[in-house]
N, C-alpha and C positions, 0 to 999 in steps of 0.2 A: 598432873599428867594431862596432856591435851588430847583431843579427839584423834588427831593425826597419829600420835604415838600409840593409841589403842588399836590402830589398824594393823600394826605389826609389819612394817616395811622391812625388806631384807637389806636394802642399801640406803645410804644417806641420800643419794640422788633420787631414789624413789620417794623418800620422805619429803624432799624438797618439791618434787612434782606435785604430790598430794597437797602440800601446804600452799603452793602457788595456785592450784585450782580451787581450793577451798576459799582462800582469800579473795580470788577473783569473783567467784560466785556470790560471796557475801557482798562485795563492793558493788557488783553489777545489780544485784537485787535491791540494795539500798539506794543506788543512784538512779536506776532506770525503771525498774519494775514496780517497786513498792508505791511510789507516788502515782503511777498510772493505775494500779489495781485499786488503790484506796479511793480514787476519784471516779472509777468506772461505775457505770450503771448497767446492770445486767437484767433489768426488769423485763425486757422483751426477749430474753434469752430462752432457748429451749432446754437449757441445762437447769434443772430444778434447784439444785443446791446453790448455784451461783445467784439465782434470783433473790434469795433470801440473805445471802452473805454480803453481796456487794450492791449497795444501793446509793452509789455516789451521784454526782450531779451531771456527769458527762457520758451520754450513751454513745458518743462518737467523737471523732477528732473534729471539733468545731472551734469557733472563735474563742469561746470560753475555755476550752481545753488548752489552747495555746497561751492564753493569758495566765491561767493558774498553773497547770502542770508544765507546760513548755517553759515558762519563766523559771520554775524551780530547777528543771533540768539544765537550762542554759546557765543559770547562776552557779550550779555545782560544777559545771564544766569550766566556767570562767575562773572559779576558785582553784580548779586543778592546775591552772597556769602558774599560780603563785605558791602552791603547796610545797613543791620541792625546795624552793628558796626559803620559805618559812621554816620548814623542817630543818634545813641545814643551819640557819641562823640560830634557831632554838637549841639544837643539839650543841652547837659551838658554845653558846653562853652557859649552858648547863655544865659542860665540861670545864669551862673556865672558872665557874663558880666553885666547883669541887677542887680545882687546882689551887685557887686562892685560899679556900678553907684549909687545904692541906698545908699551905705555907704559913698558916696561922694568921691569916688576914693581914699580913704585913708584906706588901708587895715591894718594899724598899730594902729588903734584906740584901746584904752584900753578897751572900752566897746564892748564886742563881739556882743551884740544885738543892737548896734547903727543903726538907720534907719532914713530915711527921709520920710517914709510913715506916713500918718496922722491917719489912722484907723487900727484896728486889722485885718479887712477883707483884706485890701490892703497888709498888712504884710504877712498874711497867703497865699494869692494869689501869692505873690512873692517868698516865700520860700517853698511852699508845693510841687512843681514839677508839671509836666503836667498831664492831665487826661489820662487814659488808654483807647485807642480806639481799641477794639478787632476786630471790623469789618474790619479795614484796614489790620490787621495781617492775618485774614482769607482770604482776597482778595489776599494777597501776596502768601500765601500757596497754594491757588487754582491755581494761575497763574503759579507758579513753577511746580506743578504737571501736569497741563494740557499741558503746553508747552513741558515738558519732555516726556509725553506720546504721544503727537502728532508727535514730531520729533525725539524722542529717538531711534527709530528703525534704522533710517538712520544715526543718529549721536550719537553713544553710549556714547560719552563723557558727554552727558547731564545727564546721570544717576548719576555718581559721583558728578557732579556739583549740581544736585538737592539734593543729600544727604548732601553735605557740606553746601548748602544754608539752608536747614531745620535745621541742627545741629547748625549752627551759629545763626539762628533766635531763636532757642530754648534757647541757652545759654545766648544770649543778653537779650531776653525778660524775662527770669528767673531772671537775675541780675537786670534788670530795675524794675521788679515788687517788688523786695525786697528793692532796694536802690534808685530808680529814680522817679517812678510815685507816685502820691499822693495816699493815702489810700482811698479805697472806702468809701462812706458815710455810 
């Protein structure tokens, strides 16, 4: 049972909204905030608890911050460009491996529909493709936009990275909707 299910949502749409928001907050924290907080130095801060907890190397946005923290953020945003493509290729090959295993590792069978599944439901489940989870795509879009808007003024390379990420996500998801995911019920 997940944390979202413990909330007790009345509708499936409400559950998906909570899931989208929770995944976005976790992604944004990991991508943008965690690396900044870990490297922050609050030694001169008036907040007592922060002085003792955060004793990183960067008291401000300086050259060292851009080299260490900015490089990590830029690298993760660059990785976001290729992530939808990597995910689509990976899921395709995993599905194909299960299908080959189902045919008994013999791809040259004369019967194209040969299978070791015992029920129609198992066969459909194996060959229909994965379900489309839009809430994870929304979370990724929100993360790309929020990180770009938060750090883009200081690191303008994030704007073309964000545009490339959103374009790649659009193209891959459009292709997967037509050819990869199972059709909606």
